[in-house]
N, CA, C and O atoms as a CHARMM CRD file, in Angstrom:
* protein
*
  200
    1    1 MET  N     78.78200  94.92800 -33.67700 PROA 1      0.00000
    2    1 MET  CA    78.09900  93.82900 -32.90100 PROA 1      0.00000
    3    1 MET  C     79.92100  93.06500 -32.84600 PROA 1      0.00000
    4    1 MET  O     80.96500  93.35100 -33.43300 PROA 1      0.00000
    5    2 GLN  N     79.69500  92.44800 -32.24400 PROA 2      0.00000
    6    2 GLN  CA    80.53200  91.19300 -32.22400 PROA 2      0.00000
    7    2 GLN  C     80.40600  89.61100 -31.15500 PROA 2      0.00000
    8    2 GLN  O     80.31500  89.55900 -29.92800 PROA 2      0.00000
    9    3 ILE  N     80.43800  88.67900 -31.96400 PROA 3      0.00000
   10    3 ILE  CA    79.97900  87.43000 -31.54800 PROA 3      0.00000
   11    3 ILE  C     81.63200  86.96900 -31.42400 PROA 3      0.00000
   12    3 ILE  O     82.44100  86.82800 -32.34100 PROA 3      0.00000
   13    4 GLN  N     81.79300  86.81800 -30.20400 PROA 4      0.00000
   14    4 GLN  CA    82.91900  86.43800 -29.25700 PROA 4      0.00000
   15    4 GLN  C     82.91100  84.55300 -29.60100 PROA 4      0.00000
   16    4 GLN  O     82.53100  83.75600 -28.74300 PROA 4      0.00000
   17    5 GLN  N     83.36500  84.15400 -30.88700 PROA 5      0.00000
   18    5 GLN  CA    83.84200  82.60400 -30.45600 PROA 5      0.00000
   19    5 GLN  C     85.27500  82.31100 -30.46900 PROA 5      0.00000
   20    5 GLN  O     86.12700  83.17700 -30.67100 PROA 5      0.00000
   21    6 ALA  N     85.53400  81.05000 -30.24600 PROA 6      0.00000
   22    6 ALA  CA    86.89700  80.72200 -29.93500 PROA 6      0.00000
   23    6 ALA  C     87.38700  79.66900 -30.39000 PROA 6      0.00000
   24    6 ALA  O     86.39200  79.23100 -30.96800 PROA 6      0.00000
   25    7 VAL  N     88.45000  78.67400 -30.62500 PROA 7      0.00000
   26    7 VAL  CA    88.51000  77.63200 -30.91700 PROA 7      0.00000
   27    7 VAL  C     89.86800  77.53600 -30.11000 PROA 7      0.00000
   28    7 VAL  O     90.72300  78.40600 -30.27300 PROA 7      0.00000
   29    8 GLY  N     90.08700  76.37600 -29.15200 PROA 8      0.00000
   30    8 GLY  CA    91.40000  76.51200 -28.40300 PROA 8      0.00000
   31    8 GLY  C     91.78400  75.25600 -28.22400 PROA 8      0.00000
   32    8 GLY  O     90.86100  74.45100 -28.35400 PROA 8      0.00000
   33    9 THR  N     92.65500  74.87600 -28.01100 PROA 9      0.00000
   34    9 THR  CA    93.30900  73.56400 -27.00900 PROA 9      0.00000
   35    9 THR  C     94.28100  73.72300 -26.19900 PROA 9      0.00000
   36    9 THR  O     94.84700  74.81500 -26.23300 PROA 9      0.00000
   37   10 THR  N     94.67000  72.88000 -25.41600 PROA 10     0.00000
   38   10 THR  CA    95.93900  72.50000 -24.66000 PROA 10     0.00000
   39   10 THR  C     97.40500  73.36500 -25.32800 PROA 10     0.00000
   40   10 THR  O     97.56400  73.45900 -26.54500 PROA 10     0.00000
   41   11 LEU  N     98.16700  73.81600 -24.55400 PROA 11     0.00000
   42   11 LEU  CA    99.32200  73.84100 -24.64700 PROA 11     0.00000
   43   11 LEU  C     99.90200  72.89500 -25.23200 PROA 11     0.00000
   44   11 LEU  O    100.53700  73.08400 -26.27000 PROA 11     0.00000
   45   12 THR  N     99.73200  71.23200 -24.42700 PROA 12     0.00000
   46   12 THR  CA   100.53500  70.14500 -24.84300 PROA 12     0.00000
   47   12 THR  C    100.30900  69.75600 -26.16600 PROA 12     0.00000
   48   12 THR  O    101.16700  69.04000 -26.68300 PROA 12     0.00000
   49   13 ARG  N     99.25300  70.10800 -26.87100 PROA 13     0.00000
   50   13 ARG  CA    98.74700  69.81300 -28.19400 PROA 13     0.00000
   51   13 ARG  C    100.29200  69.83500 -29.34200 PROA 13     0.00000
   52   13 ARG  O    101.15300  70.71300 -29.27600 PROA 13     0.00000
   53   14 THR  N    100.31600  68.86300 -30.15300 PROA 14     0.00000
   54   14 THR  CA   101.68000  69.05600 -31.15000 PROA 14     0.00000
   55   14 THR  C    101.12200  69.89700 -32.16100 PROA 14     0.00000
   56   14 THR  O     99.92300  70.04400 -32.39800 PROA 14     0.00000
   57   15 PRO  N    102.51500  70.67600 -32.98900 PROA 15     0.00000
   58   15 PRO  CA   102.38800  71.49600 -33.68100 PROA 15     0.00000
   59   15 PRO  C    101.28300  71.12900 -34.56800 PROA 15     0.00000
   60   15 PRO  O    100.52400  72.05400 -34.85600 PROA 15     0.00000
   61   16 ALA  N    100.89500  69.37000 -35.32400 PROA 16     0.00000
   62   16 ALA  CA   100.57000  68.87500 -36.08000 PROA 16     0.00000
   63   16 ALA  C     98.96000  69.29500 -36.06500 PROA 16     0.00000
   64   16 ALA  O     98.21600  69.40400 -37.04000 PROA 16     0.00000
   65   17 THR  N     98.60100  69.52800 -34.42500 PROA 17     0.00000
   66   17 THR  CA    97.08500  69.55400 -34.26000 PROA 17     0.00000
   67   17 THR  C     96.45800  70.68200 -34.49400 PROA 17     0.00000
   68   17 THR  O     95.36800  70.79600 -35.05300 PROA 17     0.00000
   69   18 VAL  N     97.42700  71.89900 -33.89000 PROA 18     0.00000
   70   18 VAL  CA    97.34100  73.33400 -34.01000 PROA 18     0.00000
   71   18 VAL  C     96.98100  73.53900 -35.32400 PROA 18     0.00000
   72   18 VAL  O     95.94800  74.16200 -35.57000 PROA 18     0.00000
   73   19 GLN  N     97.94900  72.94000 -36.53900 PROA 19     0.00000
   74   19 GLN  CA    97.43100  73.08900 -37.73800 PROA 19     0.00000
   75   19 GLN  C     96.31200  73.24000 -38.24100 PROA 19     0.00000
   76   19 GLN  O     95.73800  74.14200 -38.85100 PROA 19     0.00000
   77   20 PHE  N     95.93000  71.62800 -37.70300 PROA 20     0.00000
   78   20 PHE  CA    94.79300  71.47700 -38.01200 PROA 20     0.00000
   79   20 PHE  C     93.70100  72.17300 -37.64400 PROA 20     0.00000
   80   20 PHE  O     92.75700  72.34100 -38.41700 PROA 20     0.00000
   81   21 LEU  N     93.72600  72.54600 -36.67500 PROA 21     0.00000
   82   21 LEU  CA    92.55200  73.48400 -36.25400 PROA 21     0.00000
   83   21 LEU  C     92.46800  74.94100 -36.72300 PROA 21     0.00000
   84   21 LEU  O     91.60100  75.73500 -36.36000 PROA 21     0.00000
   85   22 THR  N     93.72800  75.26700 -37.79200 PROA 22     0.00000
   86   22 THR  CA    93.65300  76.45300 -37.70400 PROA 22     0.00000
   87   22 THR  C     93.30500  76.66100 -39.24000 PROA 22     0.00000
   88   22 THR  O     93.03600  77.76600 -39.71200 PROA 22     0.00000
   89   23 ASP  N     93.35100  75.15300 -40.17200 PROA 23     0.00000
   90   23 ASP  CA    93.01800  74.66700 -41.12600 PROA 23     0.00000
   91   23 ASP  C     91.34300  74.34800 -41.59900 PROA 23     0.00000
   92   23 ASP  O     90.83000  74.51300 -42.70600 PROA 23     0.00000
   93   24 VAL  N     90.78800  73.88800 -40.45700 PROA 24     0.00000
   94   24 VAL  CA    89.59100  73.65500 -40.21700 PROA 24     0.00000
   95   24 VAL  C     89.28700  75.49700 -40.32800 PROA 24     0.00000
   96   24 VAL  O     89.68000  76.27200 -41.20100 PROA 24     0.00000
   97   25 VAL  N     88.85600  75.64300 -39.69200 PROA 25     0.00000
   98   25 VAL  CA    88.66800  77.34200 -39.61700 PROA 25     0.00000
   99   25 VAL  C     88.95800  78.18000 -40.90200 PROA 25     0.00000
  100   25 VAL  O     88.21700  78.88800 -41.58400 PROA 25     0.00000
  101   26 ASP  N     90.11800  77.90500 -40.99400 PROA 26     0.00000
  102   26 ASP  CA    90.14700  78.25700 -42.47400 PROA 26     0.00000
  103   26 ASP  C     89.34200  78.89500 -43.99800 PROA 26     0.00000
  104   26 ASP  O     89.15700  79.79200 -44.82000 PROA 26     0.00000
  105   27 GLU  N     89.01100  77.05500 -43.30800 PROA 27     0.00000
  106   27 GLU  CA    88.41300  76.14900 -44.13200 PROA 27     0.00000
  107   27 GLU  C     86.96000  76.87300 -44.24200 PROA 27     0.00000
  108   27 GLU  O     86.61300  77.60200 -45.17100 PROA 27     0.00000
  109   28 LEU  N     86.55800  76.69200 -43.65400 PROA 28     0.00000
  110   28 LEU  CA    85.12100  77.31100 -43.04500 PROA 28     0.00000
  111   28 LEU  C     84.73200  78.63900 -43.46400 PROA 28     0.00000
  112   28 LEU  O     83.76300  78.97600 -44.14400 PROA 28     0.00000
  113   29 GLU  N     85.78400  79.44200 -42.86800 PROA 29     0.00000
  114   29 GLU  CA    85.68200  81.05500 -43.42900 PROA 29     0.00000
  115   29 GLU  C     85.85300  81.09500 -45.22200 PROA 29     0.00000
  116   29 GLU  O     85.24700  81.83900 -45.99300 PROA 29     0.00000
  117   30 ALA  N     86.64700  80.27600 -45.48300 PROA 30     0.00000
  118   30 ALA  CA    86.51100  80.96400 -46.98600 PROA 30     0.00000
  119   30 ALA  C     85.64000  80.10200 -47.88300 PROA 30     0.00000
  120   30 ALA  O     85.61100  80.29200 -49.09800 PROA 30     0.00000
  121   31 SER  N     84.75600  78.92300 -47.13900 PROA 31     0.00000
  122   31 SER  CA    84.45200  78.30700 -47.71500 PROA 31     0.00000
  123   31 SER  C     82.35800  78.99400 -48.11600 PROA 31     0.00000
  124   31 SER  O     81.54700  78.84300 -49.02900 PROA 31     0.00000
  125   32 GLY  N     82.39000  79.57500 -47.03800 PROA 32     0.00000
  126   32 GLY  CA    81.18000  80.41800 -46.94400 PROA 32     0.00000
  127   32 GLY  C     80.43100  80.10700 -45.04300 PROA 32     0.00000
  128   32 GLY  O     79.97600  80.91400 -44.23200 PROA 32     0.00000
  129   33 PHE  N     80.56800  79.00900 -44.99200 PROA 33     0.00000
  130   33 PHE  CA    80.23400  78.30400 -44.08400 PROA 33     0.00000
  131   33 PHE  C     79.59800  79.41600 -42.69300 PROA 33     0.00000
  132   33 PHE  O     78.47600  79.53000 -42.20000 PROA 33     0.00000
  133   34 VAL  N     80.81300  80.04300 -42.42700 PROA 34     0.00000
  134   34 VAL  CA    80.22900  80.86700 -41.38800 PROA 34     0.00000
  135   34 VAL  C     79.47000  82.06600 -41.40400 PROA 34     0.00000
  136   34 VAL  O     78.72400  82.32900 -40.46000 PROA 34     0.00000
  137   35 ALA  N     79.62900  83.09100 -42.73600 PROA 35     0.00000
  138   35 ALA  CA    78.91300  83.69800 -43.28800 PROA 35     0.00000
  139   35 ALA  C     77.36100  82.81000 -43.14200 PROA 35     0.00000
  140   35 ALA  O     76.52300  82.82900 -42.24100 PROA 35     0.00000
  141   36 ASP  N     77.40500  82.13600 -44.30000 PROA 36     0.00000
  142   36 ASP  CA    75.92200  81.14200 -44.10700 PROA 36     0.00000
  143   36 ASP  C     75.51500  81.05300 -42.45400 PROA 36     0.00000
  144   36 ASP  O     74.66300  81.71800 -41.86500 PROA 36     0.00000
  145   37 SER  N     75.94000  80.55800 -42.19900 PROA 37     0.00000
  146   37 SER  CA    75.46100  80.67000 -40.68700 PROA 37     0.00000
  147   37 SER  C     74.80000  81.67400 -39.99600 PROA 37     0.00000
  148   37 SER  O     73.62200  81.65600 -39.63900 PROA 37     0.00000
  149   38 LEU  N     76.04900  83.01200 -39.73800 PROA 38     0.00000
  150   38 LEU  CA    75.24400  84.24500 -39.23300 PROA 38     0.00000
  151   38 LEU  C     74.26400  84.86400 -39.97000 PROA 38     0.00000
  152   38 LEU  O     73.51000  85.67300 -39.43000 PROA 38     0.00000
  153   39 THR  N     74.15400  84.51000 -41.45900 PROA 39     0.00000
  154   39 THR  CA    72.60900  84.93500 -42.48100 PROA 39     0.00000
  155   39 THR  C     71.81200  83.87800 -41.90500 PROA 39     0.00000
  156   39 THR  O     70.85900  84.44900 -41.37600 PROA 39     0.00000
  157   40 ARG  N     71.70600  82.59300 -41.72800 PROA 40     0.00000
  158   40 ARG  CA    70.58300  82.07300 -41.00100 PROA 40     0.00000
  159   40 ARG  C     70.28400  82.00600 -39.52900 PROA 40     0.00000
  160   40 ARG  O     69.29700  81.36800 -39.16300 PROA 40     0.00000
  161   41 SER  N     71.24800  82.76300 -38.43700 PROA 41     0.00000
  162   41 SER  CA    70.69300  83.34100 -37.07100 PROA 41     0.00000
  163   41 SER  C     70.69900  84.54200 -37.30900 PROA 41     0.00000
  164   41 SER  O     71.27300  85.16800 -36.41800 PROA 41     0.00000
  165   42 GLY  N     70.06400  85.55700 -38.64800 PROA 42     0.00000
  166   42 GLY  CA    69.87100  87.04300 -38.28000 PROA 42     0.00000
  167   42 GLY  C     70.80700  87.62200 -38.22500 PROA 42     0.00000
  168   42 GLY  O     70.51500  88.77900 -37.92200 PROA 42     0.00000
  169   43 GLN  N     72.03600  87.47900 -38.36900 PROA 43     0.00000
  170   43 GLN  CA    73.26200  88.07000 -38.49600 PROA 43     0.00000
  171   43 GLN  C     73.73500  88.67500 -39.26800 PROA 43     0.00000
  172   43 GLN  O     73.42300  88.06200 -40.28900 PROA 43     0.00000
  173   44 THR  N     74.38800  89.60800 -39.60400 PROA 44     0.00000
  174   44 THR  CA    74.75700  89.59800 -40.73300 PROA 44     0.00000
  175   44 THR  C     75.72500  89.16700 -41.42300 PROA 44     0.00000
  176   44 THR  O     76.02500  88.21600 -40.70100 PROA 44     0.00000
  177   45 ALA  N     76.56700  89.11800 -42.39900 PROA 45     0.00000
  178   45 ALA  CA    78.04900  87.96800 -42.68100 PROA 45     0.00000
  179   45 ALA  C     78.99300  88.94100 -42.68300 PROA 45     0.00000
  180   45 ALA  O     80.17300  88.59000 -42.68100 PROA 45     0.00000
  181   46 ASP  N     78.55800  90.73300 -42.69000 PROA 46     0.00000
  182   46 ASP  CA    80.24400  91.29300 -42.30000 PROA 46     0.00000
  183   46 ASP  C     80.90500  90.73500 -41.03700 PROA 46     0.00000
  184   46 ASP  O     82.00500  91.10300 -40.62600 PROA 46     0.00000
  185   47 LEU  N     80.05700  89.72900 -40.41100 PROA 47     0.00000
  186   47 LEU  CA    80.86000  90.38800 -39.01000 PROA 47     0.00000
  187   47 LEU  C     81.90500  88.39800 -38.89900 PROA 47     0.00000
  188   47 LEU  O     82.33600  87.96600 -37.83000 PROA 47     0.00000
  189   48 VAL  N     81.99800  87.85100 -39.85800 PROA 48     0.00000
  190   48 VAL  CA    82.99500  87.56100 -40.09600 PROA 48     0.00000
  191   48 VAL  C     84.48700  87.66000 -39.81300 PROA 48     0.00000
  192   48 VAL  O     84.81700  88.08200 -40.92200 PROA 48     0.00000
  193   49 ALA  N     85.38300  87.59600 -39.28000 PROA 49     0.00000
  194   49 ALA  CA    86.68900  88.38200 -39.14700 PROA 49     0.00000
  195   49 ALA  C     87.42000  87.96500 -40.59900 PROA 49     0.00000
  196   49 ALA  O     87.31900  86.92000 -41.24200 PROA 49     0.00000
  197   50 PRO  N     88.12900  89.07400 -40.84700 PROA 50     0.00000
  198   50 PRO  CA    88.87000  89.10200 -41.91400 PROA 50     0.00000
  199   50 PRO  C     90.26200  88.31100 -41.88000 PROA 50     0.00000
  200   50 PRO  O     90.99600  88.31100 -42.86800 PROA 50     0.00000
């Protein structure tokens, strides 16, 4: 099973904005937030992208 989610922005955003979004997603994955959210919704935490 795949749960396709994405975070995106326009091409005109500054590199700092793109880095911020990357950092936020990395932190959400590293903190376990994504895995916990999947578990709460009845999915398996192994769906978190490596």
